[in-house]
N, C-alpha and C positions, 0 to 999 in steps of 0.2 A: 228713548229718554229725552225730554224737552231740556234745551240749555239751562233755562231757569231751576232746574232741579239741581244742578252741579254745585257743590260748593265750592268758589272761588278760592284758588290758593294765596294765604297772603303774599304780598307783594316782597316784606323783607323774606319772609322764607324761601320764597322763589330766587330773589336776586342772589342771596347766599350760596344755594345750592345751586343753581346755574354757574356760580365763577368756579366752584370747587368741580365740577363736571366738565365745564370748559380747560381747566387746571389739565384734569385727566385726558380731554382730547389733546391738547400740546402734546403729554407724553406719546399718546398712540402715534402722534403725527410721528416725531420722531423715531418710533419704533418702525414706522412703516418705512421710513426714509433709509434708515439704517439697515435693515434688514433686506429692502427691496420687495416687499410684501405689494401686494395688487389688492385695494380695496375700492368695493362699487356698492354705492347704497342709492336704493330706489324708493322715491317719494311720489305716493301715488295717493289719490281720493278725491271726494268730491272738490268741487269750485267753493273756495273758499273755508275749507277743512282745516288751514293752518301751516301747510307745507313749507310756504316761503318763506313765513317767519320762522319757523325750526332750520330752515338752512341756515338763514342768518346767522340764526346763534350757534349753529354747529360750527361754521366758518370763521366768524368773526374773531378770532382769536390765529387765526392758522395760516400758514404760510401758502399765498397762491402759487407758487410754483409745484408744491407738495401737493395741496386740497384745492379741486376746481369744481367749478357749478358747470354742468352741461344742460343748458336749456333750449332745446333746440326749435326752432320756428317750421313753419309748416312746410312741407317738403319741396324742391323744386321740380319744375318737369320732368327734369334729368333723373332726380331721384323718385320718382315715382314709377319709372322704369327701372329702377335697382329692384336685387333683392331686398324686401322689405327691412333685415334688418342688419343691411348694409351700413347706412349712414351712422347706424348707432354704434358698431362695432369702431369707426376709426375714433372713437371718444373714450374709449376703454381705457382704463391706465397702463402705461409702463411700467417698470419696476419700480418701487419706491413712492408711488401716488395713491391719492385718493380721488374718487368722483364720484359727486353725488347727482344723481339724474333728478332735476326738478320737472316731473312726469319724464315717461322712457317709452320703450318699444309696446308698453302698455295702452298708448293712446289708439292702438287699433283695436283692444279690447272694450275700450270704453268710448271716449268722443266717437271717434270714427265708425265703429259700429251702430250705435247709436244715433247718429247723425246721418248715417247714409254715407258717409263718405268713401266707405271702401262697399266691394260686393261681398256677397255671401258667401261666396268662393274664397275670397282673400279672407275673410274673418275664420273661417274654418280653418284655413290651412296654415293660420296662426295659431290658433290652438292647438294644433298637432303640434306644429315646429317649435314654438315657444320654450316647451318642457325639454325639448333634447338640445334647444341652443343654451339654455342655463347649466342643462349640466355640463355639457362639453366647457363654458366657463369655469364652474367648478372643479371639474375634473385637470384643467389645464393652471389650476392653484388661486384663480382669483378668487377672492370673499365677497360673496355676494349677501346682501342684506337687503330686504323690500319690505318696506313700509307702507300701511296702507292708513291714511287718516280719516276717521269714521266722524260726521259730524252730524246733528240732529237736524233735522227740516226746519226747526223752529229758531235753530243759533245760527245755519244758515241764510237763511231769510233777513236775520236782523243785521248779520255779517254785512251783505249784499247792501240794505237799507244803509249801513252807516259809512259804507264807501260811497255810496252814491250822494251822499251829502258832505261828504269830508273830499275838498278839492286837492288835497295832499294823497291821497287813495283812489283818487276817480278813475286815476289810468286802470287800475285793476280789475272795473268792472267793463264787460265786454257784454254785446248781445251774445255770445254764445253762452256766457255765464246765465245770464237772465233765461235763456232757454233751459238751461238746465231745470230750472225750477217747473216748469211746465211738463218735464220728463222725468220726475224724481223716480215714477216707478221704474221707468225703462232701464234709466242706471243701476239701479238697485238691481235688476234681472242680470243685466249686464256684466255687474260687479259678481252676482252669486254665480254665475256661469265662468268667469274667470278665475275665481277662486279653487271651481272643481277640476280644472284642466290645468292650474300651474301653482296649486299649492304642494310643492313635491317637496321629499324627505330633505333634498341636495340643494333646495333654496324655498323653504316654506315663506308664508308669508306672516309677519304680524301686524298686528290690527293694533292702534293708536287711538282710544278715545280721547277724541278734541274738542269736546264743547266747551272746556277749561283750556285754553291755550297755554298757559305756565303749567300746568299739569302733563301735559302731553308734550310740549318741549323736552320737561325734566325727564320724564319717562322714555321716551324716544332715546333721547342721549344715554341715559342710564343703561337701557337694553342694548344699544350700539355696541360699549364700553363693555359690559360683560359677556359680550357675545365673541370677541376677538382676543384673543390669547397673547397680547401684548404684554411687554414688559420694561422696565424703566432703562433708557440708554442713559450713560452719563454724558452729560454735555461737556464739548471740549473746553479745555482751561484758558481762560482768556485774561489778558491784563490790560488796561490801557497804559499807552505807551507815555513819557515824558513828551510832552512838546517843546521842536527843536527849538532854539533862539533865533530872532529873526534875521535874517538877513537883507532887510534893508527894502521890501516889498513897500510899498504904498498903494493904496486903493484908488482907482480913478474918481475924480472928482463924481457927488452926486448929480451933478446937472447932466451928465455927460450919457444917462441910464434914465428910462421912462419907468415911473414908478407905479404901482397901483394905487389909486386912491384910497385918502384914508376915510372909507365909511364911516367908522367907530366913530369919529369925532362929532358927528352930528346926532348920535344917538343921545 
C-alpha cells in the first residue's frame, strides 16, 4: 500500500495516547526493576521505516540506567573472527534491565546477506543457529520481543527525499540507504526468507505497518505493553525535608568563575 493511501492519525489524538502509553511504560520499567525481569526488544525493518523514532518515544521518559539502547557499529576485525552472536550477547540485559536493539543480530539476514558482506555459508549458518540462540534466551527467562517495521516503497522514497533536503536529518541518509532503493526486491526476498526460519513460537515476529509513523509508534508500544505481564509496583514514599538553617556559607564572588555567555540576550 502506498504511503498516500494511509490516513494520518491526528496529532492531538496521537499526543494524548502517546502520553498515556509512556506512563504505562514507566510502570513497566518499575516492574522490570523491582522483579529482576530481563526484557529485550528488537527493532528491525527497512531503512526509514520509523524504527529510530519509535525507540525515542519508548525511552523518552525511562531511566537510562534501566532501559538502554544497543545500536552496534560495524564489527571490528577482531569481532569478525568471533562467533557471530558473541558481540550481541554482551549487550543482553542483566536482572532489572531493558535493552532495545536498534537493529540486531538480524543484520546478517538483511544487509549483510543482500550486500554480500557475509558468505553464503555464514548466511545459512545464521538461519540455522538463530532460532536455537533465541530459544536459549527465552528458556533462560529473557522476555524477547521482535518487531518488523514495514514501509511501502513510495513512503520510503518520500522519507529519503525529506532527509536529503533537511540539514537536521541529513545524517540519517547514507549511501547504503540509497542502495536499498535499487535493491528493494532483494531486501524483500531476504525478509521473507528470514521470517520463514526465525518466526518461531518461542519468539515470533510482529509486523508493524509504518507508513503512518504516529500509528506505528502507538501500535508498537501498545502491543509491547499488552505482551508483558507487568503489574503496578508501589513507589517508595518520599517527603521533601525541611531546608536547614544557614551556617554562614557565602558564595564566592561571581568574577572568580567563568560563565557561559548569555546568548539569549541577543534574541
